[in-house]
C-alpha positions as CSV (number, residue, x, y, z in Angstrom):
1,M,91.1,-93.9,26.0
2,K,89.8,-95.3,22.2
3,L,87.7,-92.1,22.0
4,I,90.4,-90.1,22.4
5,I,92.1,-91.5,20.0
6,T,89.1,-91.8,17.5
7,L,88.8,-88.1,17.8
8,L,92.6,-87.3,17.4
9,F,92.0,-89.7,14.3
10,T,88.8,-87.9,13.3
11,I,90.7,-84.6,13.5
12,F,93.8,-85.1,11.5
13,I,92.1,-86.6,8.3
14,S,89.7,-84.0,8.2
15,I,92.6,-81.1,7.7
16,P,94.0,-80.6,4.3
17,I,96.9,-82.2,3.1
18,V,98.9,-79.1,2.0
19,Y,102.0,-79.6,-0.3
20,G,104.7,-77.4,-1.6
21,Q,103.6,-75.0,-4.2
22,E,105.3,-75.2,-7.7
23,N,107.2,-72.4,-8.6
24,E,105.7,-72.0,-12.3
25,E,104.0,-69.2,-14.7
26,P,100.1,-69.0,-14.0
27,H,98.1,-71.6,-15.8
28,N,94.6,-71.3,-17.4
29,C,94.0,-74.7,-16.7
30,R,95.8,-78.0,-16.4
31,I,95.9,-81.5,-18.5
32,T,97.3,-84.8,-17.9
33,G,97.1,-87.8,-20.8
34,I,98.5,-91.3,-20.8
35,I,98.8,-93.9,-23.3
36,S,99.6,-97.5,-22.7
37,A,99.2,-101.0,-24.6
38,D,98.8,-102.4,-20.8
39,M,97.9,-99.6,-18.4
40,P,100.0,-100.2,-14.8
41,R,97.6,-100.9,-12.4
42,G,97.6,-98.2,-9.8
43,L,98.6,-95.6,-12.4
44,I,95.6,-93.7,-13.2
45,Q,94.7,-93.8,-9.5
46,D,98.4,-91.9,-8.9
47,Y,98.1,-89.3,-11.6
48,Y,94.7,-88.3,-11.6
49,V,93.6,-88.4,-7.9
50,D,96.8,-89.7,-5.5
51,Y,99.9,-88.0,-6.4
52,P,100.7,-84.6,-4.4
53,Y,100.3,-82.7,-7.8
54,S,97.8,-85.3,-9.4
55,L,95.2,-83.5,-11.8
56,E,92.7,-83.6,-8.7
57,R,95.1,-82.1,-6.2
58,L,95.9,-79.3,-9.0
59,S,91.9,-78.5,-8.9
60,E,92.2,-76.9,-5.3
61,S,93.0,-73.8,-5.1
62,A,93.3,-72.5,-9.0
63,N,91.6,-75.3,-11.7
64,I,88.8,-74.9,-9.7
65,D,86.1,-74.6,-13.1
66,G,85.1,-78.2,-13.1
67,W,86.8,-81.2,-14.5
68,G,86.9,-83.5,-18.0
69,I,88.0,-86.8,-18.2
70,A,88.2,-88.8,-21.8
71,S,89.2,-92.5,-22.2
72,Y,89.3,-95.0,-25.1
73,Q,89.2,-98.4,-23.7
74,S,90.9,-100.0,-26.9
75,F,92.8,-98.5,-29.4
76,G,90.7,-96.9,-32.0
77,D,87.7,-97.0,-30.2
78,T,85.3,-94.3,-29.7
79,A,85.8,-92.4,-26.9
80,I,83.9,-91.9,-23.6
81,I,83.3,-88.4,-22.2
82,D,82.7,-87.8,-18.1
83,R,82.5,-84.3,-17.1
84,G,81.4,-82.1,-14.2
85,A,81.0,-78.6,-13.0
86,I,82.2,-79.0,-9.4
87,R,86.0,-79.2,-8.8
88,A,87.7,-82.4,-8.9
89,I,89.0,-82.5,-5.5
90,N,85.0,-81.5,-4.2
91,D,83.3,-83.6,-6.4
92,I,82.9,-87.1,-5.6
93,Q,81.7,-88.3,-8.8
94,Y,85.2,-87.4,-10.0
95,D,86.8,-90.2,-7.7
96,V,84.0,-92.7,-9.0
97,I,85.0,-92.2,-12.7
98,I,88.9,-92.6,-12.0
99,A,87.7,-95.5,-9.8
100,G,85.9,-97.3,-12.6
101,L,89.1,-96.0,-15.5
102,E,91.3,-98.1,-12.5
103,R,89.7,-101.3,-13.2
104,T,89.1,-101.1,-16.7
105,A,92.4,-99.8,-17.6
106,P,91.6,-97.9,-20.9
107,N,94.9,-97.7,-23.3
108,I,94.4,-94.0,-23.6
109,I,93.0,-91.2,-21.1
110,L,93.2,-87.4,-21.2
111,G,92.2,-85.3,-18.0
112,H,91.7,-81.8,-17.8
113,V,90.7,-79.5,-14.7
114,R,89.4,-75.8,-15.9
115,N,90.6,-72.5,-14.8
116,C,88.3,-70.3,-17.1
117,S,89.1,-67.2,-18.3
118,A,86.8,-67.3,-21.5
119,G,83.8,-68.1,-23.3
120,C,81.2,-69.6,-21.0
121,C,82.7,-68.8,-17.7
122,A,81.2,-68.5,-14.1
123,H,84.8,-68.3,-12.2
124,G,84.4,-70.5,-8.6
125,S,80.4,-71.0,-9.1
126,D,80.8,-74.9,-9.9
127,S,77.4,-74.4,-11.9
128,I,79.1,-74.6,-15.2
129,P,80.4,-78.7,-16.7
130,D,83.9,-78.4,-18.3
131,P,83.4,-78.1,-22.2
132,H,87.1,-79.8,-22.5
133,P,87.7,-82.8,-23.3
134,F,86.2,-81.3,-26.8
135,I,85.1,-84.4,-29.2
136,R,84.6,-84.7,-33.0
137,E,84.1,-87.5,-35.4
138,K,86.1,-87.6,-38.6
139,D,87.6,-90.2,-40.8
140,N,86.2,-93.1,-38.7
141,R,88.1,-91.7,-35.8
142,T,87.2,-90.4,-32.7
143,W,89.3,-87.3,-32.0
144,T,89.3,-85.3,-28.5
145,F,91.1,-82.0,-27.6
146,I,92.2,-80.8,-24.5
147,H,94.1,-77.1,-24.1
148,N,95.9,-75.3,-21.4
149,G,96.3,-71.5,-22.3
150,T,94.7,-68.6,-24.1
151,A,94.4,-67.9,-27.9
152,S,93.1,-65.1,-29.8
153,K,89.5,-65.8,-30.6
154,P,89.1,-63.4,-33.9
155,L,92.6,-64.8,-35.0
156,L,91.0,-68.5,-34.7
157,Y,87.8,-67.7,-36.4
158,E,89.7,-65.9,-39.0
159,L,92.0,-68.9,-39.9
160,V,88.8,-71.4,-39.4
161,G,87.2,-69.5,-42.1
162,Q,83.6,-69.2,-41.9
163,H,82.8,-72.4,-45.0
164,Y,84.5,-74.8,-42.1
165,L,82.3,-73.1,-39.6
166,I,79.4,-73.9,-41.4
167,E,80.6,-77.3,-42.2
168,N,81.5,-78.1,-38.4
169,P,79.4,-76.1,-36.7
170,L,80.5,-75.2,-33.0
171,T,78.9,-77.2,-30.3
172,G,80.0,-76.4,-26.9
173,S,80.6,-79.9,-26.2
174,G,76.6,-79.6,-25.9
175,I,76.5,-77.8,-22.5
176,A,73.8,-75.2,-22.3
177,E,75.8,-72.2,-20.8
178,C,78.3,-72.6,-23.6
179,D,75.6,-72.4,-26.5
180,P,77.5,-71.5,-29.5
181,A,74.7,-69.2,-30.8
182,D,76.5,-66.2,-28.5
183,S,79.8,-65.7,-29.7
184,D,81.0,-64.2,-26.4
185,L,80.0,-67.7,-24.7
186,V,82.2,-69.4,-27.5
187,I,85.5,-71.2,-25.9
188,D,88.7,-70.3,-27.9
189,S,90.2,-74.2,-27.4
190,E,87.1,-75.2,-29.6
191,L,87.8,-72.9,-32.5
192,Y,91.7,-74.2,-31.8
193,F,90.5,-77.7,-32.1
194,L,88.3,-77.1,-35.1
195,L,91.6,-75.5,-37.1
196,L,93.4,-78.5,-36.4
197,L,91.3,-80.9,-38.2
198,K,90.8,-78.3,-40.4
199,N,94.4,-78.4,-41.5
200,I,94.7,-82.4,-40.7
201,E,92.0,-82.9,-43.0
202,E,93.7,-80.6,-46.0
203,H,96.7,-82.8,-45.6
204,D,95.0,-86.0,-46.3
205,W,95.1,-87.1,-43.1
206,N,98.6,-86.5,-42.2
207,V,98.3,-85.5,-38.7
208,V,101.6,-83.9,-37.9
209,E,102.3,-82.0,-41.2
210,G,98.2,-80.7,-40.1
211,I,99.1,-79.8,-36.8
212,I,102.3,-78.1,-37.9
213,E,100.6,-76.1,-40.9
214,A,97.9,-74.9,-38.3
215,L,100.3,-74.0,-35.8
216,R,102.4,-72.4,-38.3
217,Q,99.4,-70.6,-39.4
218,I,98.9,-69.0,-35.5
219,N,102.7,-68.3,-35.1
220,V,103.2,-66.4,-38.1
221,R,100.8,-63.9,-37.4
222,S,100.9,-64.0,-33.5
223,Y,103.4,-64.9,-30.3
224,D,101.6,-64.2,-27.8
225,E,99.1,-67.3,-27.4
226,A,99.2,-69.9,-25.0
227,L,99.1,-73.0,-27.0
228,N,99.5,-76.2,-25.0
229,F,97.4,-78.8,-25.9
230,I,96.9,-82.7,-25.6
231,L,95.0,-84.3,-29.0
232,S,94.0,-87.8,-29.9
233,D,92.4,-90.2,-32.5
234,G,92.0,-93.0,-30.4
235,N,95.6,-94.7,-31.9
236,T,98.1,-91.9,-30.8
237,I,98.2,-88.8,-29.0
238,W,99.9,-85.9,-30.2
239,S,100.9,-82.7,-27.3
240,Y,102.0,-79.6,-28.1
241,R,103.9,-77.0,-25.7
242,L,103.9,-72.7,-26.2
243,D,103.9,-70.7,-23.5
244,R,103.0,-72.9,-20.6
245,T,104.7,-75.5,-19.2
246,L,104.7,-79.3,-20.3
247,Y,106.8,-82.8,-19.6
248,Y,106.3,-86.3,-20.5
249,Y,107.4,-89.5,-18.9
250,T,108.5,-92.8,-20.8
251,D,108.6,-95.9,-18.7
252,P,111.9,-97.3,-18.8
253,S,109.4,-100.5,-20.7
254,Y,107.5,-98.6,-22.7
255,S,104.7,-99.9,-21.1
256,F,103.4,-96.2,-20.9
257,T,103.9,-92.5,-22.0
258,A,102.5,-89.8,-19.9
259,I,102.0,-86.0,-20.3
260,A,101.6,-83.2,-18.3
261,S,101.2,-79.8,-18.0
262,R,102.2,-80.5,-14.1
263,F,104.4,-83.4,-13.2
264,P,102.0,-85.2,-10.9
265,T,104.9,-86.0,-8.3
266,Q,107.0,-83.7,-5.9
267,Q,110.1,-83.9,-7.7
268,Q,110.5,-83.5,-11.4
269,E,112.5,-86.8,-11.2
270,D,112.3,-88.6,-14.5
271,W,109.9,-86.1,-16.4
272,I,111.7,-84.5,-19.1
273,T,110.6,-80.6,-19.9
274,V,109.2,-80.4,-23.4
275,H,110.4,-76.9,-25.0
276,D,108.6,-73.9,-26.2
277,H,107.5,-74.8,-30.0
278,E,107.9,-78.6,-29.7
279,L,105.5,-81.1,-30.9
280,L,105.2,-84.5,-29.3
281,E,103.9,-87.5,-31.0
282,V,103.5,-90.3,-28.7
283,N,102.4,-93.9,-29.7
284,A,102.7,-97.0,-27.1
285,G,105.7,-98.7,-26.8
286,V,108.1,-96.7,-28.1
287,E,110.1,-93.5,-27.0
288,P,108.0,-90.3,-28.2
289,V,109.2,-88.5,-31.9
290,I,109.6,-84.7,-31.1
291,Y,109.1,-82.0,-34.0
292,D,110.4,-78.4,-33.7
293,L,108.2,-75.9,-35.1
294,C,111.0,-73.5,-35.2
295,D,112.0,-75.4,-38.3
296,Y,109.0,-74.3,-40.4
297,L,108.6,-70.5,-38.8
298,P,110.3,-67.4,-40.2
299,Y,113.9,-66.6,-39.2
300,V,116.5,-64.4,-39.6
301,S,120.0,-66.0,-39.9
302,G,123.5,-64.8,-41.6
303,T,127.3,-64.4,-41.0
304,I,129.0,-62.2,-38.6
305,T,132.5,-60.7,-39.1
306,G,134.5,-58.0,-38.1
307,P,136.2,-54.8,-39.8
308,L,138.8,-56.8,-41.4
309,G,136.5,-59.6,-42.4
310,E,137.6,-62.0,-39.5
311,T,135.1,-64.7,-38.0
312,V,133.2,-63.6,-35.0
313,S,131.9,-66.3,-32.9
314,T,129.9,-66.2,-29.6
315,T,128.3,-62.9,-30.5
316,Y,125.0,-62.6,-28.8
317,I,122.2,-61.8,-30.8
318,N,119.0,-60.4,-29.7
319,T,115.5,-58.8,-31.3
320,T,115.2,-56.0,-29.0
321,N,111.1,-55.2,-29.6
322,A,110.4,-59.4,-29.3
323,P,111.8,-62.3,-26.8
324,F,113.8,-64.0,-29.3
325,S,117.8,-64.6,-29.0
326,T,120.8,-66.6,-30.1
327,R,124.3,-66.4,-30.2
328,S,126.7,-67.2,-33.5
329,D,128.6,-70.3,-33.7
330,A,132.5,-70.9,-34.5
331,N,131.9,-70.2,-38.2
332,S,130.2,-66.9,-37.2
333,E,127.3,-68.4,-38.4
334,Y,123.8,-67.4,-36.8
335,Q,120.3,-67.7,-37.2
336,I,117.4,-66.5,-34.8
337,G,114.0,-68.2,-35.6
338,C,110.5,-68.9,-34.5
339,L,109.6,-65.6,-35.7
340,S,106.2,-63.6,-36.4
341,S,105.7,-61.7,-39.7
342,G,106.6,-57.8,-38.5
343,S,109.4,-55.8,-38.0
344,Y,112.2,-56.2,-35.8
345,N,115.2,-54.6,-34.6
346,I,118.3,-56.8,-34.2
347,R,121.2,-56.3,-31.4
348,Y,124.6,-57.8,-31.9
349,R,126.5,-57.9,-28.9
350,H,130.3,-58.8,-28.4
351,Y,132.5,-58.4,-25.8
352,Y,135.7,-56.9,-27.6
353,Y,133.8,-54.9,-30.7
354,A,131.2,-52.4,-30.6
355,D,127.6,-53.0,-30.2
356,T,125.5,-52.8,-33.5
357,I,121.6,-52.4,-34.0
358,I,120.1,-53.4,-37.2
359,Q,116.7,-51.7,-37.0
360,N,113.3,-52.5,-39.0
361,V,114.8,-56.0,-40.0
362,E,111.3,-57.1,-42.3
363,V,109.8,-60.3,-42.1
364,Q,106.5,-61.0,-44.5
365,L,104.2,-63.5,-43.4
366,D,104.9,-66.3,-46.4
367,D,108.9,-65.8,-45.6
368,I,111.1,-68.8,-44.2
369,E,114.8,-67.2,-44.1
370,V,115.4,-63.6,-44.3
371,M,119.3,-62.6,-44.9
372,Q,121.1,-60.0,-42.5
373,N,124.9,-60.5,-42.8
374,V,126.8,-58.1,-40.3
375,I,130.2,-56.2,-40.0
376,L,130.7,-55.6,-36.7
377,R,133.3,-52.1,-35.3
378,Y,135.9,-52.1,-33.4
379,P,134.5,-49.7,-30.5
380,G,135.7,-46.2,-29.6
381,K,137.5,-44.9,-26.8
382,L,137.0,-41.9,-25.1
383,A,139.4,-39.6,-23.2
384,G,140.2,-35.8,-22.0
385,A,141.4,-34.1,-19.2
386,V,139.2,-31.2,-16.9
387,V,140.2,-28.6,-15.0
388,D,139.0,-25.6,-12.8
389,D,138.9,-21.9,-13.9
390,N,142.8,-21.3,-13.3
391,M,143.5,-24.0,-15.5
392,M,144.4,-26.5,-12.4
393,P,143.8,-29.8,-12.5
394,L,140.6,-31.6,-11.0
395,E,140.8,-34.8,-9.8
396,D,138.1,-37.4,-8.7
397,I,135.4,-35.4,-11.2
398,R,132.9,-38.0,-12.5
399,V,132.3,-38.4,-16.3
400,S,129.5,-40.4,-17.5
401,V,128.9,-41.6,-21.0
402,G,124.6,-40.9,-21.0
403,G,122.6,-44.1,-21.9
404,T,124.9,-45.9,-21.2
405,S,126.6,-47.7,-18.2
406,H,130.2,-46.2,-18.5
407,R,131.7,-44.0,-16.4
408,A,135.1,-43.1,-15.0
409,F,137.0,-40.7,-12.8
410,T,140.0,-37.9,-13.4
411,D,143.1,-38.9,-11.8
412,E,145.4,-36.6,-10.0
413,E,146.3,-34.9,-13.3
414,G,142.5,-34.6,-14.0
415,N,142.9,-36.9,-16.8
416,F,140.3,-39.6,-17.6
417,H,139.8,-42.4,-20.4
418,M,137.3,-45.0,-21.2
419,D,137.5,-47.5,-23.9
420,S,134.9,-50.1,-25.4
421,L,132.2,-47.5,-26.0
422,D,129.4,-48.3,-28.7
423,L,129.0,-46.0,-31.4
424,G,127.3,-42.9,-31.9
425,D,126.5,-39.6,-30.5
426,F,125.9,-39.3,-26.4
427,E,125.6,-36.8,-23.7
428,I,128.8,-36.6,-21.6
429,S,128.3,-35.4,-18.3
430,F,130.7,-34.2,-15.7
431,I,129.7,-34.2,-12.0
432,D,131.1,-33.1,-9.1
433,E,129.8,-31.9,-5.7
434,Y,131.3,-28.9,-5.4
435,Y,132.0,-27.4,-9.0
436,N,129.3,-26.8,-11.2
437,D,128.0,-30.3,-13.0
438,T,128.1,-29.5,-16.8
439,T,126.9,-31.8,-19.9
440,L,127.8,-31.9,-23.4
441,A,125.4,-32.7,-26.0
442,D,125.8,-34.9,-29.1
443,I,129.8,-36.0,-28.8
444,H,130.4,-38.8,-31.4
445,I,132.3,-41.3,-30.4
446,A,133.8,-43.1,-33.7
447,S,135.2,-47.2,-34.5
448,D,138.6,-47.7,-33.7
449,S,139.0,-43.7,-32.8
450,T,139.6,-41.8,-29.3
451,T,137.5,-39.1,-29.3
452,Q,139.5,-36.3,-26.9
453,L,137.2,-33.7,-24.9
454,F,138.8,-30.2,-22.7
455,M,136.6,-29.5,-19.7
456,V,136.5,-26.5,-17.6
457,M,134.5,-26.8,-14.8
458,H,133.2,-23.5,-13.2
459,Y,133.5,-22.5,-10.0
460,P,129.9,-22.4,-8.8
461,T,128.0,-19.0,-8.3
462,F,126.1,-17.9,-5.4
463,I,123.0,-15.5,-4.9
464,T,122.8,-14.1,-0.9
465,G,121.0,-11.2,0.7
466,V,119.6,-9.5,3.6
467,L,115.5,-8.7,4.0
468,T,114.5,-5.5,5.8
469,D,111.6,-3.5,6.5
470,S,111.3,0.2,6.4
471,S,112.7,0.6,9.5
472,G,115.7,-1.3,8.7
473,A,114.5,-4.4,10.9
474,F,115.4,-7.8,10.1
475,L,112.7,-9.8,8.7
476,E,112.5,-13.5,9.3
477,N,110.9,-16.6,7.5
478,I,110.2,-14.5,4.1
479,V,109.8,-17.1,1.5
480,V,112.4,-16.5,-1.0
481,D,111.7,-18.3,-4.6
482,L,114.4,-18.5,-7.4
483,S,113.5,-19.1,-10.7
484,N,115.6,-21.9,-13.0
485,P,116.6,-24.1,-11.4
486,S,113.4,-23.8,-9.0
487,R,114.7,-23.4,-5.4
488,T,113.5,-22.1,-2.7
489,D,114.8,-20.5,0.8
490,T,113.9,-18.6,3.8
491,S,115.3,-15.7,5.6
492,D,116.8,-16.3,8.9
493,F,117.0,-14.4,12.2
494,Y,119.3,-11.9,10.7
495,G,116.9,-11.6,7.6
496,E,119.8,-13.7,5.5
497,F,118.5,-16.3,2.4
498,S,121.1,-17.6,0.2
499,F,121.5,-20.1,-2.9
500,D,124.8,-21.8,-3.5
501,S,126.4,-23.7,-6.4
502,L,124.7,-22.0,-9.2
503,D,125.6,-21.8,-13.3
504,A,126.6,-18.2,-14.3
505,G,123.5,-16.6,-15.8
506,N,120.6,-14.1,-15.0
507,Y,118.0,-15.2,-12.4
508,E,114.8,-14.2,-11.1
509,L,114.4,-14.1,-7.3
510,S,110.2,-13.2,-5.6
511,F,109.6,-12.7,-2.3
512,Y,106.9,-13.8,-0.4
513,H,105.2,-13.4,3.3
514,I,101.8,-12.9,4.8
515,N,102.9,-9.7,6.1
516,Y,104.4,-8.0,3.5
517,A,104.1,-6.8,-0.2
518,D,105.3,-9.8,-2.9
519,T,108.2,-8.3,-4.6
520,I,109.8,-9.9,-7.6
521,I,113.4,-8.8,-8.5
522,S,114.4,-9.9,-12.1
523,E,117.8,-10.3,-14.0
524,I,119.7,-10.8,-11.3
525,E,123.4,-11.0,-13.0
526,A,125.4,-13.7,-11.3
527,L,128.8,-14.4,-12.7
528,A,130.9,-17.4,-12.8
529,G,132.6,-18.0,-9.4
530,D,131.4,-14.6,-7.7
531,T,128.6,-13.9,-4.6
532,A,125.1,-11.8,-6.4
533,Q,124.6,-9.7,-3.3
534,V,120.4,-8.9,-3.5
535,D,119.4,-6.8,-0.5
536,I,115.8,-5.9,-0.4
537,E,113.6,-3.8,1.7
538,L,110.2,-5.0,2.0
539,R,106.8,-2.7,1.8
540,F,104.6,-3.6,5.2
541,L,101.0,-4.5,4.9
542,G,99.4,-4.9,8.2
543,Y,98.8,-7.7,10.0
544,P,96.1,-9.9,8.9
545,F,93.7,-11.3,10.8
546,L,90.7,-13.7,10.5
547,L,86.9,-12.1,9.4
548,G,85.2,-12.2,12.9
549,D,88.5,-12.0,15.2
550,A,86.7,-10.1,18.4
551,N,90.2,-8.7,18.9
552,M,89.9,-6.4,15.9
553,Y,88.3,-2.8,16.6
554,Y,87.1,-1.1,13.2
555,G,86.7,2.8,14.6
556,A,89.0,3.1,17.9
557,W,92.0,2.8,19.7
558,P,93.4,0.8,21.1
559,P,92.2,-2.4,20.2
560,R,90.0,-4.3,22.4
561,R,91.4,-7.8,24.4
562,I,88.5,-10.4,23.7
563,G,88.3,-13.3,21.2
564,N,90.2,-15.6,23.2
565,D,88.6,-18.2,21.6
566,V,89.7,-17.4,18.2
567,T,93.7,-17.8,19.3
568,Y,92.2,-21.3,21.0
569,I,91.2,-23.0,17.8
570,V,94.0,-21.5,15.6
571,N,96.2,-23.3,18.0
572,Y,94.6,-26.2,18.2
573,L,94.4,-26.9,14.7
574,S,98.1,-26.0,14.2
575,V,98.7,-28.8,16.6
576,I,100.3,-26.4,19.1
577,E,99.8,-25.6,22.9
578,A,96.3,-23.4,23.1
579,C,95.9,-20.6,25.1
580,K,98.8,-18.5,24.3
581,P,99.3,-15.7,21.6
582,C,101.1,-17.5,18.7
583,S,102.0,-16.8,14.8
584,I,101.2,-19.4,11.9
585,N,103.9,-18.1,9.6
586,G,103.0,-15.0,10.3
587,A,99.1,-14.6,10.5
588,W,98.8,-13.8,14.2
589,G,95.9,-14.9,16.8
590,S,96.7,-12.4,19.6
591,G,93.5,-12.8,21.7
592,D,93.3,-14.3,24.8
593,V,96.9,-12.2,26.6
594,T,95.3,-12.9,29.9
595,G,95.6,-16.6,29.6
596,D,92.0,-17.0,30.0
597,C,90.9,-20.5,28.6
598,R,87.2,-19.6,28.1
599,V,85.9,-21.0,24.6
600,L,83.3,-18.5,23.8
601,G,82.3,-19.3,20.4
602,S,81.5,-15.8,19.3
603,D,84.1,-16.2,16.0
604,V,84.3,-20.2,15.9
605,S,81.6,-20.0,12.7
606,R,83.7,-17.6,11.0
607,L,86.9,-19.3,11.4
608,V,85.9,-22.8,10.4
609,S,84.4,-20.9,7.3
610,Y,87.7,-19.4,7.0
611,F,89.8,-22.4,7.0
612,R,87.2,-23.9,4.6
613,G,88.3,-21.3,2.0
614,F,84.8,-19.8,2.0
615,I,86.4,-16.2,3.4
616,G,89.4,-14.4,3.0
617,L,91.8,-12.4,5.1
618,D,91.8,-8.6,6.1
619,Y,94.5,-6.2,6.5
620,C,93.8,-3.8,9.3
621,P,95.5,-2.6,12.3
622,M,95.7,-5.0,15.1
623,I,97.8,-5.9,18.3
624,P,101.5,-7.1,16.6
625,P,103.0,-9.9,18.1
626,Q,105.3,-7.6,20.6
627,W,102.1,-5.7,22.1
628,S,100.6,-9.1,23.1
629,N,101.0,-7.8,26.3
630,G,98.2,-5.0,26.7
631,N,100.5,-2.5,29.0
632,E,102.7,-1.6,25.8
633,V,100.1,-0.9,23.4
634,P,100.7,2.8,22.0
635,D,98.4,5.7,23.5
636,E,97.7,6.9,19.9
637,M,97.5,5.3,16.8
638,P,101.1,4.8,15.2
639,E,101.8,7.1,12.2
640,G,101.5,5.6,9.0
641,W,99.5,2.9,10.3
642,P,97.3,1.3,7.5
643,P,93.6,1.6,7.0
644,C,91.4,-1.6,6.6
645,E,92.3,-3.6,3.6
646,N,89.8,-6.2,2.5
647,I,92.0,-8.9,0.6
648,P,89.7,-12.2,0.5
649,D,91.9,-13.3,-1.9
650,H,95.5,-12.6,-0.7
651,P,98.8,-14.5,-3.0
652,V,101.0,-14.7,-0.3
653,F,98.5,-16.4,2.2
654,N,97.6,-19.0,-0.5
655,K,101.7,-19.6,-1.4
656,V,102.6,-19.7,2.3
657,F,99.9,-20.3,4.9
658,R,97.7,-22.8,2.5
């Protein structure tokens, strides 16, 4: 019994614990930081190893490219850096480092698990140590930095500048695989770190002002960057969110504050969401101070009024070519901010007024406020009536305004009405399953007025006909093509074809069949509500046969009865029962009239060549389908029977058969 229990316990502990997956956007890495004047016991072990979404757990599947830890034992100390190439969840050294930090209880700890996407990267190979945290000694302080996201390296190179790079050369954290001499191996995060330090220096070591200026320089040039970071100088932690998730938690007793790109507990609980463009300044024993970078970025502002100067609140404003939006307040004022430099199309929408779009609102690189006051207009209306050719009202005709969701149906009097329409020029469509659909272009909808339309919908036009040969016999399976609109029909047993629901006008018909000459009839006039009758006699070409068909006899009459192999294979390739005379769209394999299923093989190679497109068709006298019984073959060759005629690339065959 003891052995069984031991085995079960062994199996249980060998099964990895799988926790619920978070529903968040993809992250390039994961970051966690803690600051405390008196680090609570067990906290580091929980946040970095044990909790469901601890930093170690987050390295299980996605963040598999090594790990890095920076710790300050006391405030103002030099940071200690530990890093590894093996994903944290598989690296015993990671557990050893965390256990040691749990014992020593440093005042500040920053942790990073990497999911590399640029620079020195060998994803999933467990071969390159995580270059995060990056570290620099400046102003008698040790600065450490971890980044979660991606940023444009060309933009960062430009902003950092060559002079600062010469004075502060890139190091790649001293990792051989991250040699900064090769620009392809440089990591965007290290350039980002240098840009922050450069601006902090230029602002006389006022860290918040320097960070805000660095972030402003990036954001006014591009809003496509992912800029989450945690920065520390050994006394304070600063953290910023943009385009990745970020949370913080402050213990009610202020014993510690933690920041994480993913809260480590199963549920969010008391973790507070950091919003895009928010910068946190975190010191031990106090609540974090939050700065909104949007206060330092360009914005478009103004007032929104109606046609009579009335205030318009709760107007929804958004940029149609960028992801920014807001609403006007009770005073009709609005501000849409956090903009980069560039040109914006701004839409103003209100349930009572017509939509308004102001195009090409320019925001310059050095702008802070761009004024854009807007006067909304009352919406337009559309009304009218729809009748048929006899001026009788048409009910249930669908009326649609192109490019919008506005639509209506006519009532029993044929009338329709739509209001709250946008202003401008639109296509108005009238649609019905029986009458010809009609679209009117460039119908102008004006402010606070009704555009009236009167529409006559015409009865549909038909084109029909009967196809025969020179003897008057009906021709079945003739392909009939109609031009503009492009439609196709096939004649039935009685040689009839038909096209309905056509507009009045001139049309062209084309007739195709493998046994008959191509025929095109142009300038067929079809009148509104009328039927154009087109009866055609098609010229017989003969029966096509495959080269090598043993049924064909070139010099005498009647044709010989051999070649059952051809019929067998034709039937096989057309997925029908073999060993019977058959037709594939008029191409006849008429051998094997006796039902003898022997496959002789004499014509197989030619047949294969035919189906592969190497050879074409011949039109010559051969057994037509009505002569499949040998007793019915005439004693003499029929009068007018066509001579042999080689047609290697017959257009009818290409259209119908292939």
